[in-house]
C-alpha positions in Angstrom: 75.2 79.6 69.7 72.2 78.1 70.8 73.9 75.1 71.3 76.6 76.7 73.7 73.5 78.5 75.5 72.1 75.6 76.2 75.1 73.6 77.1 75.9 76.4 79.7 72.3 76.2 81.0 72.0 72.2 81.6 75.4 72.3 83.2 74.1 74.9 85.8 71.1 73.2 86.4 73.0 70.1 87.3 75.0 72.0 89.8 72.5 73.6 91.3 70.0 70.9 91.9 72.1 68.1 92.7 71.7 67.2 96.3 74.6 65.1 96.7 76.9 68.0 97.2 75.1 69.3 100.1 76.5 69.5 103.6 75.6 70.4 107.0 76.5 74.0 107.9 79.9 74.3 109.0 80.9 70.8 107.9 83.9 72.0 105.7 87.4 72.9 106.4 89.7 75.7 105.2 87.1 78.4 105.6 89.6 80.7 104.1 89.1 79.6 100.8 85.5 81.3 100.9 87.1 84.6 101.7 87.6 86.0 98.2 90.4 88.3 97.1 89.9 91.5 94.9 88.1 94.8 95.9 86.4 95.2 92.3 84.7 91.8 92.8 83.6 92.2 96.6 82.5 95.5 96.0 79.7 94.4 93.6 78.6 91.6 95.9 80.9 88.9 94.5 78.8 89.2 91.2 81.7 88.4 89.2 81.8 85.3 87.6 81.4 86.8 84.2 83.3 90.0 84.7 86.5 88.4 86.1 89.1 88.5 83.6 92.9 88.7 83.7 94.9 88.5 86.8 91.6 88.9 89.1 90.1 85.8 87.4 92.6 83.4 88.9 90.4 83.7 92.1 87.0 83.3 90.5 86.7 81.7 87.1 89.5 80.4 85.5 87.7 80.9 82.0 88.2 84.5 82.4 91.9 84.5 82.5 91.7 84.0 78.5 90.1 87.8 78.1 93.7 89.1 79.3 95.6 91.3 76.4 98.6 92.1 78.2 100.8 91.1 80.9 99.1 92.0 84.5 99.2 91.5 88.1 97.0 92.3 91.3 97.4 92.4 95.1 94.9 92.5 97.6 94.9 93.0 101.3 92.1 91.9 103.5 91.2 93.1 106.8 89.3 90.1 108.0 87.2 89.4 111.4 88.4 88.5 114.6 92.2 90.6 113.7 92.5 87.9 111.1 94.7 89.5 108.0 94.9 87.9 104.4 96.8 88.9 101.7 96.5 87.7 98.2 99.0 88.0 94.8 98.0 87.4 91.6 99.7 87.5 87.8 98.6 86.6 84.4 100.0 87.0 81.0 99.0 86.0 77.4 101.3 83.4 75.6 101.0 84.0 71.8 98.3 81.6 70.3 98.5 79.1 73.4 96.2 80.8 75.6 97.0 82.7 79.2 98.6 81.5 82.4 97.8 82.8 85.9 99.5 82.6 89.1 97.8 83.1 92.7 99.4 83.2 96.3 97.3 83.6 99.2 98.4 83.9 102.8 96.3 84.4 105.9 97.4 85.4 109.2 94.8 84.3 112.0 96.7 86.3 114.7 98.1 85.6 118.2 96.2 83.2 120.4 96.8 82.0 124.1 97.7 78.3 124.4 95.9 76.3 126.9 96.0 72.6 127.3 94.5 69.5 128.9 97.4 67.3 129.4 97.4 69.1 132.9 94.3 70.7 133.6 95.6 71.9 136.9 98.0 74.3 135.3 97.2 77.9 137.3 98.3 81.1 136.4 97.2 84.8 137.0 95.0 84.4 134.0 92.9 81.0 134.7 93.3 77.1 134.6 94.7 75.2 131.7 96.8 78.3 130.5 100.5 77.7 129.6 101.8 80.6 129.2 102.6 80.3 125.6 101.3 81.5 122.3 100.8 80.4 118.8 99.8 81.6 115.6 97.5 79.6 113.0 98.2 80.3 109.3 97.4 78.9 105.8 98.5 79.3 102.2 97.6 78.6 98.8 99.7 78.5 95.8 97.9 78.1 92.4 98.4 77.7 88.5 95.9 78.4 86.1 95.7 77.9 82.3 92.7 79.5 79.8 92.4 79.7 76.3 89.9 80.7 73.6 88.3 77.8 71.8 86.4 80.1 69.3 86.2 84.1 69.3 83.5 83.7 72.1 84.2 80.9 74.0 86.9 80.3 76.6 87.7 77.6 79.1 90.1 77.4 82.1 91.3 75.0 84.7 93.4 75.7 87.9 95.2 73.5 90.3 96.0 75.0 93.7 98.2 73.4 96.8 96.4 74.3 99.9 97.8 74.3 103.3 96.5 75.2 106.6 98.2 75.1 110.2 96.0 75.2 113.5 98.8 75.5 115.5 102.6 76.1 114.7 102.6 73.5 112.0 104.2 70.9 114.7 102.7 67.9 116.1 101.4 67.7 119.3 100.2 65.4 122.1 96.3 65.7 122.5 93.2 63.9 123.7 91.7 62.2 121.0 88.3 60.6 120.8 89.3 57.1 121.9 90.1 58.6 125.5 94.0 58.3 125.3 96.4 61.0 124.5 98.3 60.7 121.1 100.5 62.6 119.0 98.8 64.2 116.3 99.3 66.7 113.5 97.9 69.9 113.4 97.8 71.0 110.1 96.4 69.5 106.6 97.1 70.1 103.0 96.2 68.7 99.5 95.5 69.5 95.8 92.4 71.0 94.8 91.1 72.0 91.3 89.1 74.8 89.6 87.5 74.7 86.4 85.7 77.5 84.6 83.9 78.6 81.0 83.0 81.9 79.9 80.8 82.7 76.8 79.9 86.1 75.0 76.4 85.3 73.4 76.8 88.0 70.8 73.3 89.7 71.6 74.5 93.2 72.6 77.1 92.9 75.5 74.9 89.7 77.5 77.8 87.5 78.5 77.3 84.1 80.6 80.0 82.3 82.7 80.2 79.2 85.0 82.9 78.2 87.7 83.6 75.3 89.9 86.1 75.8 92.5 87.9 73.9 95.2 87.2 70.4 93.8 89.2 67.9 95.5 89.3 65.4 98.2 89.0 65.7 101.7 91.8 67.3 104.2 92.7 65.2 107.4 93.3 67.1 110.7 94.7 64.6 113.4 92.1 61.7 113.0 89.3 63.0 111.3 88.8 64.5 107.6 86.5 66.9 106.2 85.8 68.2 102.8 87.0 71.5 101.6 84.4 74.2 100.6 83.0 73.3 97.4 81.9 76.3 95.2 80.0 76.3 92.1 78.9 80.1 90.5 76.9 80.9 87.4 76.7 84.2 86.2 75.0 86.7 83.6 76.2 90.0 82.7 75.4 93.0 80.4 76.0 96.6 80.2 72.7 98.6 80.6 74.6 101.9 79.2 78.0 101.5 77.3 79.6 99.7 74.4 76.7 97.8 72.7 75.0 98.3 75.8 71.0 96.9 76.5 69.3 100.5 76.8 72.0 103.4 75.9 75.0 103.1 73.7 77.1 105.6 75.2 81.5 105.6 74.7 82.5 107.4 78.0 80.1 106.1 80.4 79.4 102.2 81.2 76.7 100.8 83.7 77.1 97.1 84.0 74.9 94.6 86.2 75.3 91.0 86.8 73.6 88.5 88.5 75.2 84.9 89.9 73.8 81.9 91.3 76.1 80.3 94.2 76.1 77.3 95.7 78.6 76.3 97.9 78.6 72.8 99.6 78.2 73.5 103.1 74.9 75.7 102.9 71.8 76.2 101.0 71.8 78.3 97.6 72.8 81.8 97.4 72.9 84.6 95.2 74.9 87.9 94.3 73.7 91.1 92.8 76.3 93.8 91.3 76.4 96.7 89.7 79.2 99.1 88.3 79.5 102.3 86.8 82.4 103.8 85.3 83.3 107.1 83.9 85.7 107.4 80.8 87.6 104.5 82.0 89.2 106.2 84.7 86.7 106.2 87.8 84.2 103.6 89.3 81.5 103.4 91.7 80.2 99.6 92.8 77.7 98.3 94.6 76.2 94.8 95.3 73.7 92.8 97.4 74.3 89.1 98.9 71.1 87.2 99.0 70.4 84.5 101.3 73.0 85.1 104.1 73.0 85.3 107.4 74.7 88.4 108.0 76.1 89.8 104.9 74.1 92.0 102.5 75.0 95.5 101.0 78.5 95.8 99.6 79.9 99.1 98.4 83.3 100.5 96.8 85.0 102.4 94.2 88.2 102.1 91.6 90.6 104.5 90.0 92.3 103.9 86.9 95.8 105.9 85.6 98.2 105.3 83.4 101.8 106.0 84.6 105.2 105.1 82.4 103.4 102.6 80.5 101.6 101.0 83.0 97.8 101.1 83.9 97.6 101.3 87.0 94.3 100.3 89.1 93.5 100.9 92.6 90.2 99.6 94.1 88.7 99.7 97.5 85.3 97.3 99.0 83.5 97.4 102.1 80.9 94.9 103.6 79.3 94.7 106.8 78.6 91.3 108.5 76.7 92.2 111.5 76.4 94.1 114.6 79.2 91.6 116.3 81.4 91.0 113.5 81.9 94.3 112.1 83.0 95.5 108.5 85.4 94.1 106.4 87.6 96.4 104.4 89.6 95.2 101.3 92.2 97.1 99.0 93.6 96.1 95.7 96.2 97.5 93.5 97.1 96.2 90.2 99.1 97.3 86.9 98.8 96.3 83.3 101.0 96.9 80.5 99.8 98.9 78.0 
């Protein structure tokens, strides 16, 4: 056990003290990869590296998929900023003694934009110069597969591969003014393959668990003439039950109070942290809160969830709320999931 904990800590220290991953703020592409699904996870301030399991784990830590016992799926709808809408679907199932597999699909609709053009700056209409009178809809999507397995009764690891695509226009090539000063036909989209890696470990000391994950590892993506890295995300978390089964303070069968703390290091910002708390009564009703540390606008998060059995299915309904400042407003997430009994 000591060796495994040492490995986790050493791996995490290498991640969080390695300056070669640092980039300037705003230097990464495909920012939708940082908008995380799962209302349960975001309600506890994104402190979910340890608690992630089953279908939701494909978004957070592939090492947690192996914790699944029955087939499970989850869907999430996100009402994001500036009329942006994001949907996500995940599915996971155990495969006898071979581990567990997961599938994820995400789609982002950025809304409708009014087209302007610098090909003829003297285009004029009632709306203003350069406006062509046409509109376009940028979009992004992601399709991923994950695999996870317990290597011992307490330690699991997982890997995921994801295909990502983002279109800044209508998925078409356009004539545009480039930095060389001339006009060229360029593509308005980018795509590529990226990878996730994750580990989970139950320490065996009461309910203390630790986990770590690396997300979106891959090559730069290229729009038009320039390429940029995607958001590379590192997570390390520790969690335990304060009240509940094998709890640190009070052993209780019908009540559970869990806390988790995550260190979080993106490649385009300073180190951040997530703190979350979840109280669940009798496995039916849960209330959640969290706090995100060292964020420009985000901070307190809130949410709740219900579980109910219907015709052999455990249904899960979750909601989360988070504020991102006076001008950007609030973010609401709704998740619906089901698990076979």
